[in-house]
gemmi code that builds the backbone of each chain (N, CA, C; Angstrom):
import gemmi

chains = {
    "A": [
        ("UNK", (71.335, 84.260, 99.990), (70.679, 84.423, 98.632), (70.997, 83.189, 97.826)),
        ("UNK", (70.000, 82.386, 97.568), (70.315, 81.072, 96.967), (70.739, 81.233, 95.497)),
        ("UNK", (69.976, 81.900, 94.650), (70.252, 82.014, 93.219), (70.749, 83.422, 92.922)),
        ("UNK", (71.952, 83.501, 92.374), (72.522, 84.799, 92.104), (72.662, 85.102, 90.651)),
        ("UNK", (72.084, 84.300, 89.832), (72.181, 84.531, 88.402), (70.945, 85.265, 87.904)),
        ("UNK", (71.043, 86.483, 87.560), (69.933, 87.258, 87.071), (70.278, 87.775, 85.663)),
        ("UNK", (70.009, 86.957, 84.644), (70.565, 87.259, 83.348), (69.756, 88.238, 82.510)),
        ("UNK", (68.597, 88.566, 82.893), (67.692, 89.331, 82.035), (67.587, 90.775, 82.416)),
        ("UNK", (67.242, 91.591, 81.465), (66.993, 93.009, 81.700), (65.585, 93.412, 81.291)),
        ("UNK", (65.083, 94.425, 81.881), (63.738, 94.948, 81.516), (63.846, 95.612, 80.147)),
        ("UNK", (62.845, 95.339, 79.323), (62.667, 96.034, 78.072), (62.013, 97.370, 78.444)),
        ("UNK", (62.242, 98.373, 77.568), (61.604, 99.642, 77.780), (61.491, 100.308, 76.423)),
        ("UNK", (60.375, 101.062, 76.267), (60.315, 101.854, 75.031), (60.665, 103.295, 75.300)),
        ("UNK", (61.272, 103.612, 76.397), (61.838, 104.926, 76.649), (63.266, 104.901, 76.161)),
        ("UNK", (63.711, 106.082, 75.724), (65.155, 106.211, 75.315), (65.970, 106.553, 76.477)),
        ("UNK", (67.002, 105.770, 76.752), (68.008, 106.059, 77.743), (67.437, 106.442, 79.081)),
        ("UNK", (66.576, 105.570, 79.626), (66.037, 105.908, 80.943), (67.058, 105.627, 82.025)),
        ("UNK", (66.934, 106.389, 83.076), (67.839, 106.259, 84.275), (66.937, 106.058, 85.488)),
        ("UNK", (67.280, 105.117, 86.227), (66.530, 104.875, 87.426), (67.384, 105.088, 88.678)),
        ("UNK", (67.004, 105.950, 89.555), (67.749, 106.239, 90.755), (66.901, 105.845, 91.935)),
        ("UNK", (67.477, 105.058, 92.788), (66.822, 104.649, 94.015), (67.557, 105.244, 95.213)),
        ("UNK", (66.829, 105.741, 96.131), (67.449, 106.358, 97.329), (66.563, 106.039, 98.541)),
        ("UNK", (67.220, 105.822, 99.632), (66.474, 105.715, 100.897), (67.292, 106.398, 102.010)),
        ("UNK", (66.478, 106.809, 102.948), (67.187, 107.414, 104.133), (66.473, 107.009, 105.414)),
        ("UNK", (67.283, 106.931, 106.446), (66.765, 106.646, 107.725), (66.232, 107.874, 108.393)),
        ("UNK", (65.243, 107.760, 109.216), (64.650, 108.901, 109.892), (64.974, 108.777, 111.393)),
        ("UNK", (65.466, 109.879, 111.904), (65.802, 109.909, 113.369), (64.722, 110.591, 114.128)),
        ("UNK", (65.112, 111.078, 115.340), (64.173, 111.830, 116.181), (63.761, 113.096, 115.478)),
        ("UNK", (62.482, 113.427, 115.625), (61.864, 114.659, 115.074), (62.056, 114.757, 113.558)),
        ("UNK", (62.048, 113.594, 112.892), (62.127, 113.596, 111.440), (63.484, 113.846, 110.839)),
        ("UNK", (64.508, 113.891, 111.667), (65.857, 114.179, 111.178), (66.331, 113.187, 110.158)),
        ("UNK", (67.070, 113.579, 109.159), (67.617, 112.730, 108.131), (68.810, 111.992, 108.673)),
        ("UNK", (68.774, 110.688, 108.650), (69.880, 109.861, 109.101), (70.695, 109.402, 107.892)),
        ("UNK", (71.140, 108.174, 107.965), (71.985, 107.593, 106.868), (71.214, 107.585, 105.536)),
        ("UNK", (71.884, 108.058, 104.480), (71.253, 108.058, 103.143), (71.978, 106.998, 102.329)),
        ("UNK", (71.197, 106.202, 101.608), (71.769, 105.131, 100.790), (71.310, 105.426, 99.336)),
        ("UNK", (72.194, 105.435, 98.414), (71.840, 105.660, 97.023), (73.054, 106.164, 96.234)),
        ("UNK", (72.920, 106.182, 94.948), (74.013, 106.631, 94.044), (73.534, 107.745, 93.172)),
        ("UNK", (74.487, 108.504, 92.644), (74.174, 109.686, 91.763), (73.380, 110.699, 92.456)),
        ("UNK", (73.642, 110.880, 93.785), (73.011, 111.929, 94.542), (74.057, 113.025, 94.830)),
        ("UNK", (73.537, 114.213, 95.275), (74.496, 115.257, 95.649), (75.348, 114.651, 96.793)),
        ("UNK", (76.683, 114.751, 96.641), (77.597, 114.126, 97.563), (77.537, 114.789, 98.967)),
        ("UNK", (77.091, 116.039, 99.006), (77.181, 116.744, 100.309), (75.828, 116.724, 101.111)),
        ("UNK", (74.794, 117.079, 100.383), (73.481, 117.116, 101.055), (72.432, 116.406, 100.184)),
        ("UNK", (72.486, 115.107, 100.099), (71.596, 114.376, 99.203), (70.126, 114.533, 99.607)),
        ("UNK", (69.857, 114.594, 100.940), (68.492, 114.688, 101.422), (68.476, 115.744, 102.529)),
        ("UNK", (67.583, 116.677, 102.391), (67.430, 117.756, 103.412), (65.996, 117.762, 103.911)),
        ("UNK", (65.843, 117.925, 105.195), (64.524, 118.071, 105.829), (64.160, 119.534, 105.808)),
        ("UNK", (63.070, 119.898, 105.130), (62.686, 121.282, 105.050), (61.727, 121.690, 106.237)),
        ("UNK", (61.036, 120.745, 106.716), (60.090, 121.041, 107.801), (59.471, 119.717, 108.139)),
        ("UNK", (58.391, 119.741, 108.937), (57.697, 118.469, 109.288), (57.294, 117.690, 108.092)),
        ("UNK", (57.747, 116.476, 108.019), (57.399, 115.560, 106.883), (57.748, 116.019, 105.505)),
        ("UNK", (58.660, 116.935, 105.415), (58.989, 117.671, 104.089), (60.470, 117.487, 103.820)),
        ("UNK", (60.791, 116.753, 102.753), (62.197, 116.471, 102.421), (62.484, 116.817, 100.946)),
        ("UNK", (63.686, 117.205, 100.726), (64.124, 117.461, 99.335), (65.348, 116.583, 99.023)),
        ("UNK", (65.228, 115.831, 97.956), (66.330, 115.022, 97.446), (67.053, 115.860, 96.346)),
        ("UNK", (68.379, 115.906, 96.415), (69.188, 116.551, 95.369), (70.004, 115.502, 94.682)),
        ("UNK", (69.878, 115.402, 93.365), (70.666, 114.522, 92.541), (71.984, 115.116, 92.170)),
        ("UNK", (72.896, 114.316, 91.629), (74.186, 114.810, 91.210), (74.178, 115.418, 89.824)),
        ("UNK", (73.066, 115.385, 89.121), (73.068, 115.822, 87.785), (71.693, 116.403, 87.437)),
        ("UNK", (71.582, 117.068, 86.315), (70.310, 117.567, 85.810), (69.709, 116.656, 84.793)),
        ("UNK", (68.339, 116.623, 84.686), (67.677, 115.737, 83.743), (66.554, 116.534, 83.054)),
        ("UNK", (66.373, 116.178, 81.794), (65.323, 116.871, 81.006), (63.926, 116.327, 81.244)),
        ("UNK", (63.859, 115.036, 81.444), (62.522, 114.407, 81.615), (62.434, 113.564, 82.866)),
        ("UNK", (61.231, 113.632, 83.461), (60.974, 112.768, 84.588), (59.789, 111.880, 84.289)),
        ("UNK", (59.875, 110.573, 84.444), (58.809, 109.684, 84.076), (58.099, 109.106, 85.204)),
        ("UNK", (58.782, 108.874, 86.290), (58.096, 108.229, 87.418), (58.772, 108.598, 88.690)),
        ("UNK", (58.012, 108.831, 89.701), (58.522, 108.903, 91.085), (57.548, 108.188, 91.972)),
        ("UNK", (58.066, 107.367, 92.773), (57.207, 106.743, 93.785), (57.966, 106.725, 95.134)),
        ("UNK", (57.311, 106.918, 96.162), (57.916, 106.999, 97.474), (57.077, 106.203, 98.511)),
        ("UNK", (57.684, 105.562, 99.386), (56.979, 104.793, 100.436), (57.666, 104.899, 101.772)),
        ("UNK", (56.958, 104.757, 102.820), (57.563, 104.778, 104.166), (57.646, 103.360, 104.648)),
        ("UNK", (58.813, 103.028, 105.078), (59.070, 101.716, 105.697), (59.007, 101.948, 107.242)),
        ("UNK", (57.900, 101.540, 107.829), (57.645, 101.933, 109.179), (58.290, 100.939, 110.194)),
        ("UNK", (58.750, 101.515, 111.234), (59.356, 100.688, 112.303), (58.322, 100.129, 113.214)),
        ("UNK", (57.097, 100.672, 113.187), (56.017, 100.175, 113.985), (54.817, 99.886, 113.131)),
        ("UNK", (53.798, 99.218, 113.670), (52.664, 98.771, 112.824), (51.466, 99.733, 112.854)),
        ("UNK", (51.556, 100.798, 113.541), (50.318, 101.599, 113.728), (50.509, 103.050, 113.255)),
        ("UNK", (51.332, 103.262, 112.259), (51.516, 104.599, 111.736), (50.530, 104.886, 110.562)),
        ("UNK", (49.760, 105.969, 110.669), (48.909, 106.383, 109.606), (49.672, 107.379, 108.780)),
        ("UNK", (50.343, 106.947, 107.757), (51.282, 107.800, 107.050), (51.473, 107.350, 105.619)),
        ("UNK", (51.511, 108.285, 104.676), (51.799, 107.919, 103.281), (52.734, 108.999, 102.716)),
        ("UNK", (53.414, 108.669, 101.639), (54.298, 109.582, 100.987), (53.701, 110.170, 99.697)),
        ("UNK", (54.074, 111.357, 99.369), (53.538, 112.047, 98.244), (54.694, 112.818, 97.555)),
        ("UNK", (54.594, 112.933, 96.223), (55.617, 113.646, 95.473), (55.175, 115.117, 95.431)),
        ("UNK", (56.096, 116.014, 95.635), (55.763, 117.423, 95.573), (56.552, 118.024, 94.416)),
        ("UNK", (57.303, 119.098, 94.604), (57.906, 119.837, 93.494), (59.109, 119.031, 92.880)),
        ("UNK", (59.255, 119.186, 91.569), (60.418, 118.646, 90.841), (61.037, 119.754, 90.031)),
        ("UNK", (62.343, 119.856, 90.107), (63.062, 120.805, 89.240), (64.293, 120.100, 88.692)),
        ("UNK", (64.138, 119.702, 87.412), (65.182, 118.963, 86.751), (66.385, 119.787, 86.455)),
        ("UNK", (66.208, 121.114, 86.391), (67.290, 121.995, 85.985), (67.838, 122.831, 87.116)),
        ("UNK", (67.559, 122.400, 88.367), (68.051, 123.152, 89.503), (69.568, 123.272, 89.528)),
        ("UNK", (70.072, 124.387, 89.916), (71.520, 124.597, 90.020), (72.067, 123.580, 91.051)),
        ("UNK", (73.061, 122.840, 90.616), (73.699, 121.861, 91.565), (73.121, 120.470, 91.429)),
        ("UNK", (72.095, 120.346, 90.653), (71.469, 118.977, 90.499), (69.967, 118.988, 90.630)),
        ("UNK", (69.333, 118.094, 89.889), (67.818, 118.036, 89.978), (67.368, 117.820, 91.366)),
        ("UNK", (66.251, 118.418, 91.728), (65.713, 118.280, 93.064), (64.288, 117.682, 92.937)),
        ("UNK", (63.954, 116.894, 93.964), (62.621, 116.272, 94.025), (62.164, 116.360, 95.500)),
        ("UNK", (61.035, 116.924, 95.754), (60.521, 117.071, 97.070), (59.560, 115.941, 97.433)),
        ("UNK", (59.688, 115.384, 98.577), (58.809, 114.279, 99.002), (58.169, 114.715, 100.309)),
        ("UNK", (56.832, 114.508, 100.392), (56.154, 114.852, 101.574), (55.693, 113.540, 102.246)),
        ("UNK", (55.710, 113.547, 103.556), (55.084, 112.470, 104.347), (53.877, 113.061, 105.058)),
        ("UNK", (52.702, 112.381, 104.799), (51.472, 113.025, 105.301), (50.606, 112.028, 106.084)),
        ("UNK", (49.970, 112.593, 107.045), (48.821, 111.944, 107.731), (47.580, 112.757, 107.299)),
        ("UNK", (46.692, 112.136, 106.533), (45.624, 112.916, 105.880), (46.245, 114.061, 105.092)),
        ("UNK", (45.912, 115.302, 105.352), (46.399, 116.377, 104.531), (47.570, 117.116, 105.242)),
        ("UNK", (48.044, 116.610, 106.315), (49.009, 117.311, 107.124), (50.404, 116.678, 107.011)),
        ("UNK", (51.354, 117.537, 106.638), (52.722, 117.029, 106.626), (53.139, 116.558, 108.053)),
        ("UNK", (53.665, 115.407, 108.079), (53.924, 114.769, 109.373), (55.272, 114.015, 109.324)),
        ("UNK", (56.078, 114.300, 110.368), (57.371, 113.574, 110.411), (57.128, 112.056, 110.557)),
        ("UNK", (57.874, 111.255, 109.844), (57.849, 109.814, 110.107), (58.431, 109.517, 111.506)),
        ("UNK", (58.143, 108.342, 112.001), (58.640, 108.018, 113.333), (60.125, 107.774, 113.340)),
        ("UNK", (60.698, 107.867, 114.520), (62.118, 107.583, 114.714), (62.352, 106.073, 114.412)),
        ("UNK", (63.250, 105.835, 113.501), (63.532, 104.429, 113.092), (62.869, 104.043, 111.768)),
        ("UNK", (61.996, 104.908, 111.232), (61.428, 104.643, 109.937), (62.472, 104.859, 108.851)),
        ("UNK", (62.109, 104.474, 107.655), (62.923, 104.758, 106.471), (61.983, 105.246, 105.366)),
        ("UNK", (62.471, 106.154, 104.547), (61.766, 106.581, 103.345), (62.512, 106.065, 102.161)),
        ("UNK", (61.756, 105.402, 101.258), (62.353, 104.778, 100.050), (61.736, 105.424, 98.838)),
        ("UNK", (62.616, 105.810, 97.942), (62.126, 106.594, 96.727), (62.755, 106.003, 95.472)),
        ("UNK", (61.916, 105.863, 94.450), (62.430, 105.448, 93.151), (62.109, 106.494, 92.110)),
        ("UNK", (63.098, 106.916, 91.361), (62.848, 108.048, 90.380), (63.341, 107.539, 89.010)),
        ("UNK", (62.563, 107.763, 87.992), (62.931, 107.387, 86.598), (63.106, 108.707, 85.837)),
        ("UNK", (64.195, 108.927, 85.212), (64.501, 110.100, 84.507), (65.169, 109.784, 83.122)),
        ("UNK", (65.274, 110.825, 82.309), (65.976, 110.655, 81.072), (66.442, 112.051, 80.569)),
        ("UNK", (67.527, 112.021, 79.807), (67.975, 113.240, 79.176), (67.748, 113.236, 77.652)),
        ("UNK", (67.181, 112.143, 77.178), (67.010, 111.989, 75.768), (65.858, 112.864, 75.212)),
        ("UNK", (66.083, 113.552, 74.159), (65.060, 114.365, 73.489), (64.183, 113.480, 72.626)),
        ("UNK", (64.451, 112.229, 72.458), (63.733, 111.326, 71.577), (62.432, 110.818, 72.233)),
        ("UNK", (62.347, 111.019, 73.581), (61.173, 110.519, 74.294), (59.920, 111.375, 74.100)),
        ("UNK", (60.103, 112.564, 73.708), (58.969, 113.548, 73.777), (58.101, 113.309, 72.521)),
    ],
    "B": [
        ("UNK", (77.437, 90.047, 97.651), (76.771, 89.252, 96.564), (77.795, 88.590, 95.684)),
        ("UNK", (77.602, 87.359, 95.389), (78.616, 86.591, 94.693), (78.676, 86.897, 93.220)),
        ("UNK", (77.638, 86.530, 92.427), (77.648, 86.833, 91.015), (76.358, 87.525, 90.689)),
        ("UNK", (76.235, 88.327, 89.625), (77.320, 88.631, 88.695), (78.277, 89.655, 89.321)),
        ("UNK", (79.521, 89.568, 88.819), (80.538, 90.471, 89.369), (81.055, 91.463, 88.309)),
        ("UNK", (80.365, 91.531, 87.227), (80.848, 92.473, 86.235), (80.513, 93.897, 86.493)),
        ("UNK", (79.683, 94.120, 87.523), (79.253, 95.442, 87.887), (78.646, 96.186, 86.724)),
        ("UNK", (77.883, 95.508, 85.902), (77.178, 96.149, 84.797), (76.125, 97.038, 85.363)),
        ("UNK", (75.864, 98.127, 84.676), (74.762, 99.074, 85.133), (73.404, 98.569, 84.659)),
        ("UNK", (72.411, 98.879, 85.381), (71.076, 98.483, 84.981), (70.460, 97.475, 85.965)),
        ("UNK", (69.217, 97.192, 85.798), (68.508, 96.261, 86.644), (68.338, 94.930, 85.956)),
        ("UNK", (68.902, 93.917, 86.598), (68.834, 92.554, 86.067), (67.864, 91.741, 86.950)),
        ("UNK", (67.269, 90.733, 86.302), (66.233, 89.992, 87.095), (66.116, 88.651, 86.423)),
        ("UNK", (65.162, 87.813, 86.922), (65.057, 86.497, 86.371), (63.651, 86.306, 85.708)),
        ("UNK", (62.915, 87.329, 85.487), (61.686, 87.173, 84.694), (61.987, 86.966, 83.199)),
        ("UNK", (61.057, 86.451, 82.517), (61.257, 86.212, 81.044), (60.661, 87.316, 80.241)),
        ("UNK", (61.523, 88.132, 79.663), (61.145, 89.138, 78.687), (60.081, 90.116, 79.186)),
        ("UNK", (60.191, 90.693, 80.304), (59.201, 91.620, 80.747), (59.508, 93.014, 80.204)),
        ("UNK", (58.491, 93.809, 80.138), (58.622, 95.208, 79.676), (58.158, 96.141, 80.779)),
        ("UNK", (58.956, 97.159, 81.010), (58.691, 98.164, 82.049), (58.145, 99.392, 81.343)),
        ("UNK", (56.880, 99.728, 81.584), (56.269, 100.933, 80.986), (56.055, 101.931, 82.085)),
        ("UNK", (56.541, 103.136, 81.824), (56.416, 104.218, 82.782), (55.797, 105.443, 82.119)),
        ("UNK", (55.097, 106.192, 82.852), (54.543, 107.428, 82.288), (53.917, 108.316, 83.339)),
        ("UNK", (53.393, 109.429, 82.868), (52.722, 110.349, 83.779), (51.830, 111.231, 83.014)),
        ("UNK", (50.897, 111.855, 83.712), (49.892, 112.750, 83.058), (49.349, 113.750, 84.071)),
        ("UNK", (48.700, 114.795, 83.545), (47.945, 115.673, 84.413), (46.474, 115.653, 83.974)),
        ("UNK", (45.648, 116.395, 84.638), (44.247, 116.595, 84.253), (44.148, 118.098, 83.914)),
        ("UNK", (43.288, 118.327, 82.865), (42.953, 119.738, 82.571), (41.617, 120.098, 83.242)),
        ("UNK", (41.112, 121.244, 82.828), (39.897, 121.773, 83.540), (38.631, 121.016, 83.104)),
        ("UNK", (38.671, 120.189, 82.088), (37.456, 119.584, 81.517), (36.649, 118.763, 82.519)),
        ("UNK", (37.231, 117.775, 83.248), (38.632, 117.340, 83.300), (38.859, 116.122, 82.298)),
        ("UNK", (40.057, 116.204, 81.691), (40.497, 115.125, 80.831), (42.042, 115.045, 80.998)),
        ("UNK", (42.603, 113.894, 80.663), (44.022, 113.726, 80.789), (44.762, 114.724, 79.873)),
        ("UNK", (45.887, 115.201, 80.287), (46.575, 116.235, 79.564), (48.080, 115.999, 79.823)),
        ("UNK", (48.924, 116.588, 78.980), (50.376, 116.551, 79.117), (50.853, 115.160, 79.510)),
        ("UNK", (50.482, 114.214, 78.601), (50.894, 112.831, 78.844), (52.347, 112.631, 78.468)),
        ("UNK", (53.109, 112.069, 79.349), (54.549, 111.794, 79.108), (54.881, 110.325, 79.186)),
        ("UNK", (55.681, 109.842, 78.310), (55.987, 108.434, 78.285), (55.579, 107.818, 76.949)),
        ("UNK", (55.938, 106.577, 76.709), (55.705, 105.932, 75.428), (55.032, 104.549, 75.634)),
        ("UNK", (54.330, 104.138, 74.631), (53.765, 102.750, 74.643), (52.438, 102.618, 75.299)),
        ("UNK", (51.723, 103.724, 75.491), (50.394, 103.658, 76.108), (49.604, 104.904, 75.811)),
        ("UNK", (48.276, 104.814, 75.999), (47.405, 105.996, 76.049), (46.731, 105.935, 77.382)),
        ("UNK", (46.206, 107.038, 77.777), (45.505, 107.056, 79.096), (44.290, 108.049, 78.998)),
        ("UNK", (43.187, 107.660, 79.612), (42.009, 108.471, 79.588), (41.318, 108.480, 80.976)),
        ("UNK", (40.716, 109.589, 81.362), (39.939, 109.658, 82.595), (38.608, 109.003, 82.303)),
        ("UNK", (38.249, 107.973, 83.151), (37.064, 107.253, 82.928), (35.981, 107.501, 84.008)),
        ("UNK", (36.350, 108.142, 85.089), (35.427, 108.518, 86.111), (36.177, 109.460, 87.060)),
        ("UNK", (35.531, 110.006, 88.031), (36.221, 110.882, 88.948), (37.329, 110.118, 89.649)),
        ("UNK", (38.546, 110.583, 89.518), (39.691, 109.973, 90.205), (40.081, 108.590, 89.641)),
        ("UNK", (39.521, 108.300, 88.406), (39.838, 106.970, 87.858), (40.379, 107.146, 86.442)),
        ("UNK", (41.420, 106.471, 86.075), (42.106, 106.646, 84.761), (42.438, 105.297, 84.235)),
        ("UNK", (42.150, 105.055, 82.987), (42.497, 103.795, 82.331), (43.619, 103.961, 81.376)),
        ("UNK", (44.669, 103.241, 81.683), (45.845, 103.149, 80.823), (45.653, 102.000, 79.851)),
        ("UNK", (45.802, 102.285, 78.593), (45.722, 101.230, 77.540), (47.070, 101.066, 76.920)),
        ("UNK", (47.674, 99.909, 77.031), (49.033, 99.699, 76.533), (48.957, 99.431, 75.008)),
        ("UNK", (49.980, 99.806, 74.287), (49.931, 99.714, 72.835), (49.988, 98.292, 72.347)),
        ("UNK", (50.617, 97.416, 73.081), (50.846, 96.113, 72.601), (50.341, 95.034, 73.608)),
        ("UNK", (50.167, 93.847, 73.115), (49.555, 92.768, 73.894), (50.368, 92.437, 75.146)),
        ("UNK", (49.686, 92.145, 76.193), (50.341, 91.653, 77.396), (49.409, 90.614, 78.072)),
        ("UNK", (50.101, 89.613, 78.588), (49.291, 88.534, 79.208), (49.335, 88.596, 80.745)),
        ("UNK", (50.386, 89.173, 81.280), (50.589, 89.164, 82.757), (51.025, 90.555, 83.195)),
        ("UNK", (50.484, 90.982, 84.283), (50.975, 92.159, 84.960), (51.784, 91.674, 86.190)),
        ("UNK", (53.076, 91.848, 86.145), (53.889, 91.381, 87.266), (53.799, 92.352, 88.455)),
        ("UNK", (53.843, 93.654, 88.178), (53.750, 94.579, 89.306), (53.399, 95.973, 88.701)),
        ("UNK", (52.869, 96.813, 89.553), (52.494, 98.161, 89.136), (52.512, 99.097, 90.364)),
        ("UNK", (52.712, 100.326, 90.061), (52.693, 101.414, 91.077), (52.091, 102.611, 90.509)),
        ("UNK", (51.452, 103.395, 91.354), (50.857, 104.661, 90.970), (51.094, 105.659, 92.090)),
        ("UNK", (51.590, 106.830, 91.735), (51.827, 107.849, 92.756), (51.317, 109.207, 92.323)),
        ("UNK", (51.123, 110.066, 93.261), (50.501, 111.369, 93.035), (51.501, 112.471, 93.352)),
        ("UNK", (51.648, 113.433, 92.472), (52.475, 114.604, 92.684), (51.607, 115.818, 92.869)),
        ("UNK", (51.708, 116.427, 94.000), (51.051, 117.706, 94.146), (52.001, 118.787, 93.656)),
        ("UNK", (51.885, 119.069, 92.328), (52.770, 120.002, 91.694), (52.389, 121.449, 91.791)),
        ("UNK", (51.008, 121.639, 91.896), (50.505, 122.991, 91.718), (50.023, 123.627, 93.052)),
        ("UNK", (49.628, 122.871, 94.026), (48.992, 123.409, 95.151), (49.937, 123.868, 96.218)),
        ("UNK", (49.392, 123.975, 97.438), (50.199, 124.507, 98.541), (50.763, 123.378, 99.398)),
        ("UNK", (50.702, 122.148, 98.961), (51.252, 121.041, 99.729), (50.332, 120.504, 100.775)),
        ("UNK", (48.997, 120.777, 100.665), (48.070, 120.376, 101.664), (46.975, 119.446, 101.154)),
        ("UNK", (47.191, 118.858, 99.977), (46.155, 117.998, 99.403), (46.338, 116.566, 100.010)),
        ("UNK", (45.266, 116.021, 100.447), (45.240, 114.685, 100.993), (44.966, 113.701, 99.860)),
        ("UNK", (45.932, 113.163, 99.228), (45.731, 112.258, 98.090), (46.846, 111.321, 97.821)),
        ("UNK", (46.497, 110.123, 97.419), (47.585, 109.128, 97.125), (47.082, 108.350, 95.850)),
        ("UNK", (48.042, 107.676, 95.189), (47.777, 106.887, 94.033), (47.559, 105.433, 94.374)),
        ("UNK", (46.766, 104.812, 93.582), (46.441, 103.397, 93.801), (46.267, 102.706, 92.420)),
        ("UNK", (46.653, 101.511, 92.327), (46.384, 100.767, 91.060), (45.148, 99.913, 91.223)),
        ("UNK", (44.434, 99.667, 90.099), (43.272, 98.888, 90.100), (43.309, 97.695, 89.175)),
        ("UNK", (42.234, 97.357, 88.514), (42.120, 96.133, 87.699), (43.041, 96.135, 86.496)),
        ("UNK", (43.679, 95.054, 86.265), (44.449, 94.870, 85.013), (43.672, 93.888, 84.180)),
        ("UNK", (43.549, 94.181, 82.894), (42.876, 93.344, 81.932), (43.866, 92.978, 80.840)),
        ("UNK", (44.227, 91.742, 80.748), (45.151, 91.217, 79.725), (44.462, 91.190, 78.362)),
        ("UNK", (45.296, 91.122, 77.300), (44.774, 91.015, 75.965), (45.611, 91.727, 74.940)),
        ("UNK", (45.017, 91.889, 73.737), (45.704, 92.566, 72.668), (45.924, 94.017, 72.932)),
        ("UNK", (44.946, 94.643, 73.665), (45.067, 95.996, 74.092), (44.871, 96.052, 75.577)),
        ("UNK", (45.849, 95.613, 76.372), (45.649, 95.455, 77.813), (45.440, 96.811, 78.517)),
        ("UNK", (44.690, 96.756, 79.578), (44.378, 97.997, 80.296), (44.749, 97.861, 81.777)),
        ("UNK", (45.073, 98.956, 82.337), (45.339, 99.007, 83.813), (44.658, 100.210, 84.324)),
        ("UNK", (43.816, 100.025, 85.370), (43.088, 101.119, 86.028), (43.990, 101.795, 87.086)),
        ("UNK", (44.067, 103.075, 87.081), (44.778, 103.848, 88.132), (43.727, 104.641, 88.878)),
        ("UNK", (43.976, 104.913, 90.146), (43.066, 105.723, 90.908), (43.847, 106.773, 91.692)),
        ("UNK", (43.294, 107.961, 91.908), (43.761, 108.862, 92.861), (42.741, 108.998, 93.949)),
        ("UNK", (43.166, 108.759, 95.193), (42.249, 108.605, 96.301), (42.426, 109.648, 97.371)),
        ("UNK", (41.339, 110.153, 97.913), (41.312, 110.905, 99.148), (40.579, 110.043, 100.183)),
        ("UNK", (41.281, 109.646, 101.155), (40.770, 108.632, 102.073), (40.306, 107.390, 101.218)),
        ("UNK", (39.057, 107.046, 101.286), (38.611, 105.872, 100.481), (37.772, 106.257, 99.251)),
        ("UNK", (37.881, 107.511, 98.831), (37.054, 107.993, 97.753), (37.909, 108.385, 96.541)),
        ("UNK", (37.521, 107.907, 95.338), (38.201, 108.247, 94.103), (37.973, 109.743, 93.844)),
        ("UNK", (39.094, 110.479, 93.726), (39.003, 111.924, 93.599), (39.927, 112.420, 92.496)),
        ("UNK", (39.369, 113.312, 91.645), (40.230, 113.856, 90.573), (41.434, 114.569, 91.164)),
        ("UNK", (42.554, 114.471, 90.453), (43.735, 115.236, 90.895), (43.439, 116.693, 90.479)),
        ("UNK", (43.819, 117.651, 91.326), (43.670, 119.085, 90.983), (44.357, 119.407, 89.699)),
        ("UNK", (43.825, 120.394, 88.997), (44.432, 120.821, 87.710), (45.881, 121.208, 87.954)),
        ("UNK", (46.765, 120.691, 87.125), (48.209, 121.010, 87.227), (48.989, 119.973, 88.007)),
        ("UNK", (48.308, 119.159, 88.813), (49.040, 118.074, 89.550), (49.223, 116.907, 88.627)),
        ("UNK", (50.033, 115.980, 89.017), (50.469, 114.932, 88.112), (50.294, 113.535, 88.764)),
        ("UNK", (50.041, 112.607, 87.880), (49.953, 111.147, 88.283), (51.080, 110.435, 87.600)),
        ("UNK", (51.852, 109.737, 88.385), (52.985, 108.868, 87.853), (52.518, 107.411, 87.952)),
        ("UNK", (52.931, 106.619, 86.958), (52.671, 105.155, 87.110), (53.791, 104.387, 86.473)),
        ("UNK", (53.928, 103.165, 86.839), (54.811, 102.218, 86.140), (54.240, 100.867, 86.247)),
        ("UNK", (54.462, 99.966, 85.195), (53.873, 98.699, 85.171), (54.915, 97.750, 84.523)),
        ("UNK", (55.071, 96.571, 85.148), (55.965, 95.573, 84.558), (55.054, 94.508, 83.925)),
        ("UNK", (55.159, 94.408, 82.587), (54.274, 93.567, 81.807), (55.046, 92.411, 81.118)),
        ("UNK", (54.346, 91.338, 80.932), (54.921, 90.272, 80.183), (54.163, 90.117, 78.832)),
        ("UNK", (54.885, 90.135, 77.769), (54.240, 89.796, 76.460), (54.002, 90.994, 75.623)),
        ("UNK", (54.488, 92.158, 75.972), (54.293, 93.338, 75.172), (55.378, 93.298, 74.084)),
        ("UNK", (54.893, 93.471, 72.836), (55.823, 93.378, 71.669), (56.352, 94.764, 71.398)),
        ("UNK", (57.686, 94.936, 71.513), (58.248, 96.188, 71.262), (58.857, 96.289, 69.903)),
        ("UNK", (58.752, 95.270, 69.120), (59.385, 95.250, 67.749), (58.541, 96.048, 66.746)),
        ("UNK", (58.566, 97.346, 66.971), (57.821, 98.256, 66.108), (58.750, 99.088, 65.289)),
    ],
}
model = gemmi.Model(1)
for chain_id, residues in chains.items():
    chain = gemmi.Chain(chain_id)
    for i, (resn, *xyz) in enumerate(residues, 1):
        res = gemmi.Residue()
        res.name, res.seqid = resn, gemmi.SeqId(i, " ")
        for name, pos in zip(("N", "CA", "C"), xyz):
            atom = gemmi.Atom()
            atom.name, atom.element = name, gemmi.Element(name[0])
            atom.pos, atom.b_iso = gemmi.Position(*pos), 0.0
            res.add_atom(atom)
        chain.add_residue(res)
    model.add_chain(chain)
structure = gemmi.Structure()
structure.add_model(model)
structure.setup_entities()
């Protein structure tokens, strides 16, 4: 990395926004592999609920959610797959939960072995944003 | 990574004074945009599956943008994804968002949500 000086920050008109990034490796049959991220549930940050169906659990609860985007980083070049956001529960016991689906057309589909799912979530607990 | 080593929290970068605008909305039965969340913009449905975000302040450049779809109300079987469209710079800059089924602009079902974020240059936040 040639230049390591990044002196600027993004301006925002949201109050106290929090951005959480998480990614996980996908193993055989859609299994959750290594999870990378912070402020996640320390025990089960990502759970596979079924084919192409995952739930992320954060370490805390949040009052507002502003943005979620998810993408699949494919290990091969011929996967017809996209990610979709499903249920969100900011007040879930044990930490906010966000469900991510991986789909081929309308069908939940496991990503390939070796793929990664990358998710970015923007949240806030400030009542000033409403 | 060498520097910075202060381990400060937050995202640092080398752009000059960019603004990150994030928000989300649903569609009602009309259909029209509803339950808009976020600050610094308005949003309106301009055609089936097409929504125009108008930012409150001037912007000259759109560095990056994302749009995603949340199936909040259905049974998890909707074939839909978000896409960003044309950005128009100016005093009231606009960004087109789309929700797509295959290659066709399609309204999000009532109760589902569209998320977006945009990194803009030149938006004045001194309000």
